[in-house]
C-alpha positions, 0 to 999 in steps of 0.5 A: 459930340460929348454929353456930360451929366453931373450928378447933383447932391442927393440925386439918385443914380437912376434920375441922373441916368434918366437925364443922360438918356433924355439929353442923348435923345434930344441930341439925336445920338440914338437916331444917329446910331440907328442910322449907322447900324445898317446901309440905307439904300438911296430910294429908301432914304428918299422915301423916309425923308418924304414921309418925315416931311409930310409928318412935320407939315401935318403936325404944324398944321394941327398946331396952327390956330384956325382963322 
C-alpha cells in the first residue's frame, strides 16, 4: 500500500501533511498499525468485531428515515 501526496503550487507543507494523514486514515493505515502492534486473543477479536457490528447497525438505523 503506497500513499502519495503531491504538494500543490503555493501549498504549505502543513496542509500537504494534513492531506497525507487524512488519506492514511481513510486507507486504514493507522488501524492496521495499531492492530499489528500487539497480539489480540481470538475471544477479544470476536468481542471487538461483535461490538463493531452492533455499532454499524445502530448507526445505519439512525440514518434511515422513518416511514
